[in-house]
Backbone as JSON, one array per atom type, in Angstrom:
{
  "sequence": "MLLHRAASLARMACIVSSVALVLTMPAQRCEAAVTVLDDAQRQVSLAQPAQRIVSLAPHITELLFEAGAGKNIVAVTDYSDYPEAAKKLPSIGNIFALDLERLLALKPDLVIIWGTGNAKILANKLRQNHITVFESEPHDFEMIATSLERFSILAGTSAVGKPAADAFRKRLDGLRKTYQPASSKPISVFYQMVRKPLMTLNDDHMVSSAIRLCGGRNVFGKLKELSSTITTEAVLAANPDVMLTTGESTEALQDWLAFPVLTAVRKQQFYTIKADLLNRAGPRILDGTEILCKHLTVARSKSMNQS",
  "N": [[72.51, 133.41, -121.7], [71.77, 134.06, -119.06], [72.61, 131.71, -117.9], [75.35, 131.82, -118.44], [76.05, 134.07, -116.92], [75.46, 133.14, -114.36], [77.32, 131.1, -114.13], [79.66, 132.57, -114.16], [79.42, 134.02, -111.77], [79.54, 131.91, -109.96], [82.15, 131.03, -110.35], [83.53, 133.27, -109.42], [82.75, 133.25, -106.72], [83.97, 130.94, -105.88], [86.66, 131.63, -106.18], [86.88, 133.75, -104.34], [86.32, 132.36, -102.0], [88.51, 130.61, -101.92], [90.64, 132.41, -101.68], [90.02, 133.52, -99.23], [90.39, 131.3, -97.59], [93.14, 130.86, -97.87], [94.07, 133.21, -96.76], [93.25, 132.97, -94.12], [94.55, 130.73, -93.11], [97.38, 131.22, -92.38], [96.91, 132.9, -90.2], [95.66, 131.19, -88.4], [97.74, 129.43, -87.85], [99.45, 131.21, -86.62], [98.02, 131.85, -84.33], [98.15, 129.43, -83.01], [100.84, 129.05, -82.39], [103.03, 129.74, -79.68], [104.86, 131.98, -77.6], [107.06, 132.92, -75.02], [109.04, 134.68, -72.54], [111.44, 133.15, -70.42], [112.55, 132.86, -66.94], [115.24, 133.16, -67.12], [115.52, 134.89, -69.08], [115.39, 133.81, -71.59], [114.04, 133.07, -74.79], [111.17, 131.19, -75.13], [109.62, 129.03, -77.23], [106.81, 127.48, -78.75], [105.28, 125.44, -81.21], [102.64, 124.92, -80.92], [100.32, 125.03, -78.12], [101.55, 123.4, -75.17], [101.06, 119.95, -74.57], [102.13, 117.9, -73.17], [103.73, 118.1, -70.38], [106.59, 118.28, -68.3], [107.33, 118.71, -64.97], [109.9, 119.99, -63.05], [110.27, 120.72, -60.38], [108.83, 121.25, -57.13], [107.55, 123.79, -56.7], [107.01, 124.58, -59.28], [105.19, 122.67, -60.11], [103.0, 123.34, -58.49], [102.44, 125.91, -59.48], [101.72, 125.3, -62.13], [99.35, 123.8, -61.8], [97.75, 125.78, -60.61], [97.62, 127.51, -62.72], [95.91, 126.24, -64.38], [96.9, 124.12, -65.83], [97.26, 121.57, -64.9], [96.27, 119.17, -65.93], [97.86, 118.75, -68.08], [100.29, 117.87, -67.24], [102.72, 115.35, -67.27], [104.65, 114.18, -65.73], [106.45, 114.58, -62.63], [108.76, 115.86, -60.1], [110.29, 114.53, -57.09], [108.67, 115.26, -53.95], [106.69, 116.85, -54.96], [103.95, 117.58, -53.81], [101.61, 119.0, -53.69], [98.9, 120.48, -55.43], [96.55, 118.01, -54.05], [96.09, 116.33, -56.23], [98.54, 116.26, -57.47], [100.05, 114.36, -56.19], [99.4, 112.0, -57.36], [100.69, 111.86, -59.73], [103.35, 110.5, -61.75], [106.7, 110.29, -60.47], [109.95, 111.33, -61.47], [112.26, 111.25, -60.06], [114.6, 113.52, -58.58], [116.0, 116.85, -58.83], [118.68, 116.46, -58.43], [119.12, 113.8, -58.73], [118.11, 112.59, -61.28], [116.09, 110.7, -63.5], [116.99, 110.72, -66.48], [116.76, 109.3, -68.87], [114.24, 108.14, -68.63], [112.72, 110.44, -68.55], [113.09, 111.48, -71.16], [111.89, 109.44, -72.58], [109.25, 109.93, -72.11], [108.56, 111.78, -73.94], [108.16, 114.69, -73.79], [106.67, 117.85, -74.66], [107.36, 120.11, -73.45], [109.55, 121.04, -70.88], [109.73, 122.18, -67.65], [111.97, 123.71, -65.61], [113.73, 124.13, -62.52], [115.57, 126.89, -62.45], [118.38, 127.0, -61.36], [121.68, 126.65, -59.96], [123.02, 123.37, -60.35], [121.04, 122.69, -62.09], [121.23, 124.09, -64.43], [123.05, 122.71, -66.0], [121.6, 120.39, -66.53], [119.49, 121.53, -67.96], [120.78, 122.31, -70.31], [121.49, 119.79, -71.32], [118.99, 118.77, -71.89], [118.14, 120.52, -73.89], [119.99, 119.84, -75.82], [118.95, 117.46, -76.55], [116.85, 118.23, -78.02], [114.65, 119.18, -76.6], [112.21, 121.41, -75.49], [112.79, 123.9, -73.14], [111.88, 125.59, -70.17], [113.13, 127.86, -67.9], [112.58, 128.27, -64.56], [112.67, 130.53, -61.99], [111.59, 132.28, -59.74], [112.11, 135.39, -58.11], [110.75, 137.31, -56.8], [107.49, 138.55, -55.8], [105.99, 139.47, -58.02], [107.1, 138.05, -60.11], [106.12, 135.54, -59.62], [103.42, 135.93, -60.15], [103.57, 136.58, -62.91], [104.61, 134.18, -63.78], [102.43, 132.45, -63.54], [100.86, 133.52, -65.58], [102.53, 133.18, -67.85], [102.98, 130.38, -67.88], [100.38, 129.54, -68.36], [99.96, 130.56, -70.89], [101.78, 129.02, -72.38], [100.62, 126.54, -72.02], [98.15, 126.84, -73.09], [96.04, 127.69, -71.49], [95.1, 130.18, -70.71], [92.69, 131.3, -69.97], [92.29, 130.44, -67.43], [94.73, 130.89, -66.13], [95.31, 133.7, -66.31], [93.23, 135.04, -64.74], [93.95, 133.83, -62.31], [96.48, 134.9, -61.83], [95.79, 137.59, -61.59], [94.21, 137.47, -59.27], [96.13, 136.7, -57.44], [97.79, 138.97, -57.42], [95.99, 140.84, -56.42], [95.48, 139.89, -53.82], [98.06, 140.08, -52.8], [98.44, 142.86, -52.85], [96.59, 143.57, -50.91], [97.8, 142.44, -48.62], [100.09, 144.0, -48.45], [98.98, 146.52, -47.9], [97.89, 146.0, -45.45], [99.95, 145.08, -43.74], [102.48, 146.25, -44.28], [104.6, 148.45, -42.81], [104.47, 152.01, -42.79], [106.47, 153.85, -42.06], [107.98, 152.93, -39.93], [110.93, 151.63, -38.32], [112.64, 148.95, -39.87], [112.26, 145.62, -38.67], [114.77, 143.48, -37.55], [115.7, 140.36, -38.96], [116.71, 137.0, -38.66], [116.97, 134.34, -40.75], [116.96, 131.01, -40.37], [117.88, 128.58, -42.35], [118.97, 126.0, -42.48], [119.95, 123.9, -39.83], [122.3, 122.4, -39.11], [124.84, 121.93, -41.33], [125.03, 125.37, -40.29], [122.95, 127.45, -42.04], [121.78, 130.06, -44.27], [119.74, 132.41, -46.2], [120.01, 134.8, -48.92], [119.08, 138.16, -50.06], [118.07, 137.67, -52.58], [116.33, 135.61, -52.54], [112.95, 134.34, -52.32], [112.04, 134.25, -49.68], [113.19, 136.46, -48.45], [111.85, 138.47, -49.8], [109.32, 138.15, -48.71], [109.89, 138.76, -46.04], [110.59, 141.48, -46.28], [108.17, 142.59, -47.21], [106.64, 142.36, -44.93], [107.69, 144.25, -43.31], [110.21, 143.75, -42.36], [113.81, 143.05, -42.14], [116.24, 141.18, -43.67], [118.97, 140.03, -42.01], [121.16, 138.88, -43.19], [120.95, 139.51, -45.8], [122.64, 140.67, -47.72], [124.56, 138.88, -48.45], [126.62, 137.17, -50.85], [126.0, 134.71, -52.18], [123.04, 132.85, -53.02], [122.21, 130.91, -51.13], [123.95, 130.34, -48.13], [126.59, 129.08, -46.03], [127.03, 129.93, -42.68], [128.56, 131.39, -39.71], [128.29, 130.88, -36.14], [129.27, 133.07, -34.8], [128.85, 135.1, -36.64], [126.09, 135.4, -36.59], [125.76, 136.21, -33.96], [127.03, 138.68, -34.12], [125.33, 140.0, -35.86], [123.02, 140.13, -34.36], [120.0, 139.7, -34.36], [116.54, 140.87, -34.17], [114.56, 139.02, -34.41], [114.26, 135.49, -34.75], [113.87, 133.14, -37.25], [112.53, 130.15, -38.61], [111.77, 127.15, -40.51], [109.28, 124.59, -40.26], [107.57, 122.4, -37.95], [107.81, 123.17, -35.36], [109.62, 125.32, -33.05], [111.91, 124.04, -32.33], [114.33, 123.7, -33.7], [115.59, 126.07, -33.28], [116.4, 126.14, -30.71], [119.04, 125.86, -29.86], [120.08, 128.39, -29.74], [119.41, 129.43, -27.32], [121.47, 129.27, -25.64], [122.77, 131.6, -25.86], [122.11, 134.2, -24.37], [122.63, 136.86, -24.76], [121.73, 137.63, -27.2], [119.27, 139.56, -28.86], [116.88, 138.47, -29.87], [116.71, 136.14, -28.37], [116.62, 137.11, -25.75], [114.21, 138.5, -25.81], [112.54, 136.49, -26.45], [111.82, 135.78, -29.13], [111.25, 133.71, -31.22], [110.23, 132.14, -34.15], [108.25, 130.08, -36.34], [107.42, 128.66, -39.53], [105.49, 126.68, -41.74], [107.38, 124.8, -44.01], [106.87, 124.5, -46.87], [105.19, 126.59, -47.36], [106.65, 128.85, -47.28], [109.2, 128.53, -48.41], [108.79, 127.66, -51.01], [108.44, 129.01, -54.21], [105.72, 129.52, -55.06], [102.1, 129.75, -55.58], [101.14, 129.55, -52.92], [102.85, 131.01, -51.38], [101.88, 133.38, -50.47], [100.24, 132.63, -48.39], [102.15, 131.77, -46.52], [103.51, 134.18, -46.24], [101.59, 135.84, -45.07], [101.3, 134.61, -42.57], [103.89, 135.02, -41.62], [103.91, 137.84, -41.51], [102.09, 138.28, -39.45], [103.5, 137.17, -37.33], [105.71, 138.95, -37.24], [104.42, 141.29, -36.62], [103.6, 140.8, -34.01], [106.16, 140.53, -32.9], [107.18, 143.11, -33.31], [105.49, 144.56, -31.67], [106.2, 143.5, -29.18], [108.84, 144.39, -29.03], [108.5, 147.14, -28.88], [107.13, 147.39, -26.5], [108.95, 146.43, -24.68], [111.13, 148.0, -24.86]],
  "CA": [[73.03, 134.61, -121.05], [71.62, 133.89, -117.61], [73.49, 130.59, -117.49], [76.74, 132.31, -118.49], [76.23, 134.96, -115.78], [75.47, 132.3, -113.15], [78.61, 130.39, -114.08], [80.69, 133.56, -113.78], [79.26, 134.28, -110.34], [80.0, 130.72, -109.24], [83.62, 131.03, -110.38], [83.98, 134.34, -108.51], [82.54, 132.78, -105.34], [85.0, 129.93, -105.6], [87.93, 132.33, -106.03], [86.83, 134.47, -103.07], [86.41, 131.36, -100.94], [89.89, 130.1, -101.87], [91.5, 133.47, -101.15], [89.72, 133.62, -97.8], [91.01, 130.16, -96.93], [94.58, 131.1, -97.84], [94.34, 134.3, -95.82], [92.99, 132.57, -92.73], [95.46, 129.67, -92.66], [98.51, 131.73, -91.59], [96.42, 133.44, -88.93], [95.42, 130.06, -87.52], [99.04, 128.94, -87.39], [99.99, 132.22, -85.72], [97.33, 131.72, -83.06], [98.55, 128.19, -82.36], [102.2, 129.2, -81.89], [103.13, 130.53, -78.45], [106.23, 132.38, -77.24], [107.21, 133.72, -73.81], [110.39, 134.73, -71.98], [111.52, 132.49, -69.12], [113.19, 133.67, -65.91], [116.63, 133.39, -67.53], [115.37, 135.79, -70.22], [115.46, 133.05, -72.83], [112.77, 132.96, -75.5], [110.66, 129.82, -75.18], [108.6, 129.01, -78.28], [106.18, 126.21, -79.1], [104.44, 125.55, -82.4], [101.28, 124.9, -80.39], [100.37, 124.88, -76.66], [102.1, 122.12, -74.7], [100.12, 118.94, -74.08], [102.88, 116.96, -72.33], [104.66, 118.94, -69.62], [107.28, 117.69, -67.17], [107.68, 119.71, -63.96], [111.09, 119.54, -62.33], [110.36, 121.32, -59.04], [107.51, 121.34, -56.5], [106.88, 125.08, -56.9], [106.55, 124.59, -60.66], [103.97, 121.85, -60.13], [101.91, 124.14, -57.91], [102.12, 126.98, -60.42], [101.03, 124.73, -63.28], [97.98, 123.49, -61.41], [97.04, 127.04, -60.4], [97.43, 128.11, -64.04], [94.96, 125.44, -65.14], [97.61, 123.18, -66.69], [97.53, 120.31, -64.21], [95.93, 118.03, -66.8], [98.9, 118.62, -69.11], [101.53, 117.37, -66.63], [102.89, 113.9, -67.42], [105.58, 113.71, -64.7], [106.94, 115.59, -61.7], [109.88, 115.4, -59.29], [109.97, 114.21, -55.69], [108.15, 116.32, -53.08], [105.59, 117.58, -55.59], [102.86, 117.02, -53.01], [100.46, 119.91, -53.62], [97.71, 120.03, -54.69], [96.41, 116.58, -53.83], [96.19, 115.62, -57.52], [99.95, 116.14, -57.85], [100.59, 113.14, -55.58], [99.07, 110.87, -58.22], [101.52, 111.91, -60.92], [104.62, 109.76, -61.61], [107.9, 111.06, -60.2], [111.14, 110.85, -62.18], [113.41, 111.52, -59.2], [114.73, 114.91, -58.19], [116.91, 117.6, -59.68], [120.05, 115.98, -58.2], [119.17, 112.39, -59.14], [117.0, 112.54, -62.22], [116.1, 109.64, -64.5], [116.92, 111.44, -67.75], [116.29, 108.39, -69.91], [112.8, 108.02, -68.47], [112.14, 111.73, -68.95], [113.08, 111.56, -72.62], [110.93, 108.45, -73.08], [107.91, 110.51, -71.98], [108.39, 112.65, -75.11], [107.48, 115.94, -73.42], [106.86, 118.99, -75.57], [107.87, 121.2, -72.62], [110.07, 120.72, -69.55], [109.94, 123.4, -66.85], [113.04, 123.33, -64.69], [114.15, 125.13, -61.55], [116.76, 127.39, -63.11], [119.45, 127.41, -60.45], [122.74, 125.67, -59.66], [123.29, 122.27, -61.28], [119.94, 122.56, -63.04], [121.66, 124.68, -65.7], [123.67, 121.64, -66.77], [120.51, 119.55, -67.0], [118.75, 122.28, -68.98], [121.56, 122.22, -71.55], [121.37, 118.42, -71.82], [117.65, 118.62, -72.47], [118.13, 121.25, -75.16], [120.76, 119.05, -76.78], [118.05, 116.39, -77.0], [115.76, 118.92, -78.73], [113.51, 119.38, -75.71], [111.98, 122.81, -75.15], [112.98, 124.08, -71.69], [111.58, 126.88, -69.52], [113.82, 127.95, -66.61], [111.74, 128.99, -63.59], [113.36, 130.9, -60.75], [111.02, 133.55, -59.27], [112.81, 136.05, -57.01], [109.85, 138.23, -56.11], [106.08, 138.2, -55.94], [105.49, 139.73, -59.37], [107.56, 136.96, -60.97], [105.19, 134.43, -59.42], [102.21, 136.27, -60.91], [103.82, 136.43, -64.35], [104.78, 132.74, -64.05], [101.08, 131.92, -63.78], [100.43, 133.97, -66.91], [103.37, 132.57, -68.9], [102.69, 128.95, -67.93], [99.07, 129.35, -68.97], [100.13, 130.8, -72.33], [102.46, 127.85, -72.94], [99.73, 125.38, -71.95], [96.87, 127.15, -73.71], [95.02, 127.77, -70.43], [95.09, 131.56, -70.24], [91.38, 131.61, -69.37], [92.44, 130.14, -66.0], [95.97, 131.46, -65.6], [95.25, 135.16, -66.17], [92.5, 135.38, -63.52], [94.71, 133.38, -61.13], [97.52, 135.9, -61.62], [95.12, 138.8, -61.1], [93.8, 137.22, -57.88], [97.38, 136.71, -56.65], [98.21, 140.37, -57.26], [95.01, 141.53, -55.57], [95.73, 139.5, -52.44], [99.35, 140.66, -52.44], [98.22, 144.27, -52.57], [95.9, 143.62, -49.62], [98.78, 142.16, -47.57], [100.95, 145.18, -48.33], [98.23, 147.59, -47.25], [97.6, 145.62, -44.07], [101.09, 144.77, -42.89], [103.74, 146.94, -44.55], [104.64, 149.72, -42.08], [104.76, 153.17, -43.65], [107.69, 154.57, -41.72], [108.7, 152.37, -38.78], [112.22, 151.0, -38.59], [112.47, 147.52, -40.13], [112.66, 144.7, -37.61], [115.82, 142.63, -38.12], [115.3, 138.94, -38.96], [117.64, 135.95, -39.08], [116.26, 133.15, -41.24], [117.79, 129.8, -40.28], [117.4, 127.62, -43.34], [119.44, 124.69, -42.04], [120.54, 123.97, -38.48], [123.67, 121.89, -39.16], [125.59, 123.15, -41.01], [124.2, 126.57, -40.16], [122.81, 128.08, -43.37], [120.74, 131.07, -44.43], [119.48, 132.85, -47.57], [120.23, 136.24, -49.12], [117.92, 138.94, -50.48], [117.56, 137.23, -53.87], [115.36, 134.54, -52.34], [111.58, 134.77, -52.03], [111.87, 134.43, -48.24], [113.53, 137.85, -48.15], [110.74, 139.3, -50.3], [108.26, 138.06, -47.71], [110.36, 139.51, -44.86], [110.5, 142.91, -46.58], [106.76, 142.99, -47.27], [106.13, 142.41, -43.56], [108.37, 145.29, -42.55], [111.43, 143.22, -41.78], [115.07, 143.14, -42.87], [117.07, 139.99, -43.55], [120.3, 140.48, -41.55], [122.18, 138.34, -44.09], [120.46, 139.75, -47.16], [123.69, 141.15, -48.63], [125.51, 137.81, -48.8], [126.78, 137.03, -52.29], [125.34, 133.52, -52.68], [121.63, 132.7, -52.68], [122.24, 130.23, -49.84], [125.34, 130.36, -47.64], [126.92, 128.59, -44.7], [127.49, 131.05, -41.85], [129.07, 130.98, -38.4], [127.56, 131.36, -34.96], [129.79, 134.41, -34.5], [128.22, 136.05, -37.56], [124.74, 135.63, -36.08], [125.92, 137.02, -32.74], [127.38, 140.04, -34.53], [124.14, 140.6, -36.48], [122.09, 140.34, -33.25], [118.66, 139.95, -34.9], [115.39, 141.01, -33.28], [113.72, 137.84, -34.59], [114.84, 134.31, -35.39], [112.82, 132.47, -38.01], [112.89, 128.91, -39.3], [110.61, 126.44, -41.02], [109.02, 123.31, -39.6], [106.36, 122.33, -37.14], [108.06, 123.78, -34.05], [110.85, 126.13, -32.99], [112.97, 123.22, -31.72], [115.59, 123.91, -34.41], [116.19, 127.32, -32.82], [116.67, 126.06, -29.27], [120.48, 125.99, -29.59], [120.41, 129.8, -29.51], [119.15, 129.78, -25.92], [122.78, 129.33, -24.97], [123.34, 132.95, -26.07], [121.11, 135.17, -23.88], [122.98, 138.2, -25.2], [120.99, 137.91, -28.44], [117.99, 140.24, -28.64], [115.79, 137.52, -30.14], [116.64, 135.21, -27.24], [116.21, 137.88, -24.57], [112.79, 138.87, -25.96], [111.81, 135.26, -26.79], [111.21, 135.99, -30.44], [111.5, 132.6, -32.11], [109.02, 131.86, -34.91], [108.39, 129.05, -37.37], [106.37, 128.6, -40.56], [105.57, 125.45, -42.53], [108.4, 125.02, -45.04], [106.42, 124.67, -48.26], [104.46, 127.85, -47.48], [107.59, 129.97, -47.3], [110.37, 128.27, -49.26], [108.4, 127.42, -52.41], [108.02, 130.23, -54.92], [104.47, 129.2, -55.72], [100.95, 130.56, -55.16], [100.9, 129.53, -51.47], [103.8, 131.88, -50.7], [101.11, 134.42, -49.8], [99.81, 132.07, -47.1], [103.31, 131.85, -45.64], [103.82, 135.59, -46.0], [100.61, 136.36, -44.11], [101.68, 134.08, -41.26], [105.11, 135.74, -41.22], [103.54, 139.21, -41.15], [101.46, 138.24, -38.13], [104.6, 136.96, -36.37], [106.52, 140.16, -37.1], [103.57, 142.28, -35.93], [103.74, 140.47, -32.59], [107.53, 140.84, -32.51], [107.31, 144.57, -33.26], [104.78, 145.0, -30.49], [107.04, 143.12, -28.05], [110.02, 145.26, -28.99], [108.08, 148.47, -28.44], [106.72, 147.32, -25.09], [110.07, 146.07, -23.82], [112.26, 148.91, -25.08]],
  "C": [[72.97, 134.49, -119.55], [72.53, 132.79, -117.1], [74.95, 131.04, -117.43], [77.03, 133.2, -117.27], [76.3, 134.17, -114.47], [76.8, 131.58, -113.0], [79.73, 131.31, -113.64], [80.64, 133.86, -112.29], [79.78, 133.12, -109.5], [81.52, 130.67, -109.18], [84.18, 132.09, -109.43], [83.85, 133.92, -107.06], [83.61, 131.8, -104.94], [86.34, 130.59, -105.34], [87.99, 133.05, -104.68], [86.99, 133.51, -101.9], [87.84, 130.85, -100.79], [90.84, 131.13, -101.28], [91.3, 133.61, -99.66], [90.39, 132.5, -97.02], [92.51, 130.37, -96.79], [94.94, 132.17, -96.81], [94.17, 133.88, -94.37], [93.97, 131.53, -92.23], [96.67, 130.19, -91.9], [98.08, 132.26, -90.24], [96.19, 132.32, -87.94], [96.73, 129.52, -86.97], [99.64, 129.92, -86.38], [99.35, 132.11, -84.34], [97.79, 130.49, -82.29], [99.94, 128.3, -81.74], [102.2, 130.1, -80.66], [104.59, 130.79, -78.11], [106.19, 133.22, -75.98], [108.7, 133.8, -73.46], [110.4, 133.98, -70.66], [112.3, 133.36, -68.15], [114.68, 133.89, -66.15], [116.69, 134.32, -68.73], [115.66, 135.11, -71.55], [114.08, 133.02, -73.47], [112.38, 131.49, -75.59], [109.48, 129.8, -76.14], [108.1, 127.6, -78.54], [105.3, 126.42, -80.33], [102.96, 125.54, -82.04], [101.37, 124.7, -78.89], [100.77, 123.47, -76.24], [101.0, 121.21, -74.15], [100.79, 117.95, -73.13], [104.0, 117.75, -71.62], [105.29, 118.13, -68.49], [107.69, 118.83, -66.23], [108.84, 119.2, -63.12], [111.33, 120.29, -61.02], [108.96, 121.42, -58.45], [106.8, 122.67, -56.73], [106.33, 125.2, -58.32], [105.25, 123.8, -60.79], [102.79, 122.65, -59.6], [101.48, 125.25, -58.86], [101.34, 126.46, -61.61], [99.58, 124.4, -62.95], [97.17, 124.77, -61.25], [96.75, 127.73, -61.73], [96.49, 127.31, -64.92], [95.59, 124.38, -66.01], [97.92, 121.85, -66.01], [97.28, 119.09, -65.07], [96.99, 117.78, -67.86], [100.2, 118.03, -68.56], [101.6, 115.85, -66.76], [103.86, 113.33, -66.38], [106.05, 114.89, -63.86], [108.21, 115.06, -61.02], [109.4, 115.1, -57.87], [109.5, 115.47, -54.96], [107.12, 117.23, -53.76], [104.29, 117.04, -54.97], [101.65, 117.94, -52.86], [100.18, 120.44, -55.03], [97.64, 118.51, -54.61], [96.58, 115.79, -55.12], [97.63, 115.41, -57.95], [100.57, 114.86, -57.31], [100.36, 111.91, -56.46], [99.92, 110.82, -59.48], [102.83, 111.16, -60.71], [105.79, 110.7, -61.37], [109.08, 110.46, -60.95], [112.4, 111.2, -61.39], [113.42, 112.96, -58.73], [115.83, 115.55, -59.0], [118.35, 117.12, -59.55], [120.22, 114.51, -58.61], [117.99, 112.12, -60.05], [117.17, 111.39, -63.21], [115.89, 110.27, -65.87], [116.36, 110.56, -68.86], [114.76, 108.24, -69.85], [112.1, 109.31, -68.88], [112.03, 111.82, -70.47], [112.07, 110.61, -73.22], [109.49, 108.97, -72.99], [107.55, 111.42, -73.15], [107.64, 113.95, -74.75], [107.66, 117.0, -74.5], [107.3, 120.23, -74.8], [108.35, 120.65, -71.28], [110.32, 122.04, -68.83], [110.84, 123.03, -65.68], [113.34, 124.47, -63.73], [115.52, 125.64, -62.0], [117.86, 127.87, -62.2], [120.47, 126.28, -60.3], [122.97, 124.64, -60.75], [122.2, 122.09, -62.31], [120.31, 123.14, -64.4], [122.28, 123.62, -66.61], [122.6, 120.73, -67.36], [119.72, 120.24, -68.11], [119.46, 122.19, -70.33], [121.47, 120.83, -72.16], [120.02, 118.21, -72.5], [117.57, 119.33, -73.82], [118.91, 120.5, -76.23], [119.94, 117.88, -77.33], [116.77, 116.96, -77.62], [114.48, 119.01, -77.91], [113.4, 120.87, -75.39], [111.98, 122.97, -73.63], [112.6, 125.5, -71.28], [112.27, 126.86, -68.17], [113.01, 128.84, -65.68], [112.52, 129.26, -62.32], [112.82, 132.25, -60.26], [111.8, 134.09, -58.06], [111.92, 137.01, -56.24], [108.41, 137.86, -56.43], [105.56, 138.4, -57.36], [105.93, 138.63, -60.33], [106.68, 135.72, -60.79], [103.92, 134.69, -60.22], [102.43, 136.1, -62.41], [104.09, 134.98, -64.72], [103.44, 132.09, -64.33], [100.61, 132.29, -65.18], [101.21, 133.26, -68.01], [103.12, 131.07, -69.01], [101.36, 128.7, -68.63], [99.12, 129.63, -70.47], [100.74, 129.57, -72.99], [101.56, 126.62, -72.96], [98.37, 125.62, -72.61], [95.73, 127.26, -72.71], [94.93, 129.19, -69.87], [93.77, 131.96, -69.59], [91.39, 131.32, -67.87], [93.63, 130.89, -65.42], [95.93, 132.96, -65.4], [94.44, 135.57, -64.95], [93.23, 134.96, -62.24], [95.81, 134.38, -60.8], [96.93, 137.19, -61.06], [94.72, 138.65, -59.63], [95.01, 137.23, -56.96], [97.8, 138.14, -56.38], [97.27, 141.12, -56.32], [95.23, 141.18, -54.1], [97.05, 140.07, -51.94], [99.2, 142.13, -52.06], [97.52, 144.45, -51.21], [96.85, 143.39, -48.45], [99.68, 143.37, -47.36], [100.23, 146.3, -47.57], [98.0, 147.29, -45.77], [98.84, 145.59, -43.2], [102.35, 145.6, -43.13], [103.75, 148.3, -43.84], [105.06, 150.86, -42.99], [106.12, 153.78, -43.33], [108.51, 153.95, -40.59], [109.98, 151.67, -39.21], [112.03, 149.5, -38.82], [112.96, 146.68, -38.95], [113.65, 143.71, -38.22], [115.51, 141.15, -37.9], [116.47, 138.06, -39.4], [116.81, 134.75, -39.49], [117.23, 131.98, -41.23], [117.21, 128.75, -41.22], [117.74, 126.19, -42.93], [120.15, 124.87, -40.71], [122.0, 123.56, -38.47], [123.94, 121.34, -40.56], [124.66, 124.37, -41.02], [124.17, 127.31, -41.49], [121.67, 129.08, -43.37], [120.61, 131.44, -45.9], [119.73, 134.35, -47.69], [118.97, 136.92, -49.66], [117.36, 138.54, -51.84], [116.49, 136.16, -53.73], [113.99, 135.11, -51.98], [111.33, 134.98, -50.55], [112.16, 135.88, -47.85], [112.47, 138.81, -48.67], [109.6, 139.32, -49.3], [108.64, 138.87, -46.46], [110.2, 141.01, -45.1], [109.05, 143.38, -46.6], [106.2, 143.18, -45.87], [106.83, 143.45, -42.69], [109.61, 144.81, -41.85], [112.64, 143.42, -42.66], [115.88, 141.88, -42.6], [118.49, 140.42, -43.18], [121.43, 139.94, -42.42], [121.79, 138.53, -45.55], [121.53, 140.11, -48.16], [124.73, 140.08, -48.97], [125.5, 137.57, -50.31], [125.97, 135.86, -52.85], [123.89, 133.46, -52.2], [121.47, 132.01, -51.33], [123.69, 130.09, -49.41], [125.44, 129.71, -46.27], [127.49, 129.77, -43.91], [127.97, 130.51, -40.51], [128.16, 131.51, -37.28], [127.99, 132.78, -34.63], [129.14, 135.46, -35.4], [126.8, 136.39, -37.1], [124.8, 136.51, -34.83], [126.22, 138.48, -33.1], [126.17, 140.75, -35.14], [123.07, 140.92, -35.44], [120.66, 140.64, -33.72], [117.59, 140.12, -33.81], [114.56, 139.73, -33.27], [114.53, 136.72, -35.2], [113.69, 133.5, -35.98], [113.35, 131.19, -38.63], [111.62, 128.27, -39.81], [110.49, 125.09, -40.32], [107.75, 123.39, -38.79], [106.55, 122.96, -35.76], [109.35, 124.58, -34.11], [112.02, 125.36, -32.4], [114.33, 123.47, -32.38], [116.3, 125.18, -33.98], [116.65, 127.25, -31.37], [118.15, 126.18, -28.91], [120.85, 127.42, -29.22], [120.12, 130.25, -28.08], [120.43, 129.86, -25.11], [123.42, 130.71, -25.09], [122.31, 134.0, -25.67], [121.41, 136.61, -24.27], [122.21, 138.61, -26.45], [119.63, 138.53, -28.12], [116.82, 139.28, -28.83], [115.61, 136.53, -29.01], [116.09, 135.93, -26.02], [114.71, 138.22, -24.62], [111.91, 137.7, -26.38], [111.06, 135.39, -28.11], [111.71, 134.95, -31.44], [110.18, 132.28, -32.82], [109.3, 130.81, -35.98], [107.19, 129.08, -38.3], [106.58, 127.3, -41.34], [106.43, 125.7, -43.77], [107.84, 125.3, -46.43], [105.55, 125.91, -48.45], [105.39, 129.05, -47.62], [108.73, 129.77, -48.29], [110.03, 128.06, -50.73], [107.89, 128.71, -53.05], [106.78, 129.92, -55.76], [103.33, 130.03, -55.17], [100.76, 130.63, -53.65], [101.91, 130.37, -50.69], [103.06, 133.0, -49.97], [100.54, 133.93, -48.48], [100.95, 132.17, -46.09], [103.66, 133.28, -45.27], [102.86, 136.18, -44.97], [100.91, 135.88, -42.69], [102.9, 134.82, -40.73], [104.78, 137.17, -40.78], [102.9, 139.26, -39.77], [102.52, 138.03, -37.05], [105.37, 138.26, -36.15], [105.72, 141.3, -36.46], [103.65, 142.07, -34.43], [105.14, 140.86, -32.1], [107.75, 142.35, -32.39], [106.64, 145.13, -32.01], [105.58, 144.7, -29.22], [108.21, 144.07, -27.89], [109.65, 146.65, -28.48], [107.75, 148.47, -26.95], [107.89, 147.08, -24.16], [111.25, 147.02, -23.97], [112.3, 149.99, -23.99]]
}
């Protein structure tokens, strides 16, 4: 009798154990699978977090490292020079001259691509080769914060990526409180992206987000294209308070000294910021934004004193 009862209990324990195993297996698979929306509003899904990631833009490389996924990167593109560890990763060219065969040979489980211009064609080619693609094209600060979160989800590094996103938002909020004027008239800014041919950016670019945060207004913000060639006459007509460019010095702006009628020339309001701090939609954009805000604070003070 006792033996029979013991045997029955053993069988019940075995059944319960088997049922528990069956019930937990789908949950485990569910936890391993990850899905996010990319910046093109496409659903990006992986059966498990990516272990082999290819970054196809410098800002993407910076975001991946900040999100804790640097160890998962197997290749980058040219000019991926930050952080220092990124310089040690193999480059497969650039978005305009990419070694696609070499990329495919790396067998990535995720390729993150700068989702603009000709990159769309490359993204489609990769998908045709059954490669999972995330299109990254942040247009504002919050998209950078969510990029950190989404990249960390895809790489299984949320323990790093979520705090990094929170820290980014906290610093951003501090910059807004410090530099964003409550009611003063925006100071007009011309951003010279390229000297020859003369080119600028519109309000869809992160540079304009930085200008707005600092209490400025991009005089060419309403242009249709993200980047556009413009004329000298257009700049003269816009008559900006400030002229801004990237680089180590304001030498690229010296041609405008020939036009003393310009407010920026008359008030000597030429400013420059290191290119990768302002043009890259990565974590260091806040460094560039803070520098820009300090420049525009000086420019605003000059305008008030000289008006």
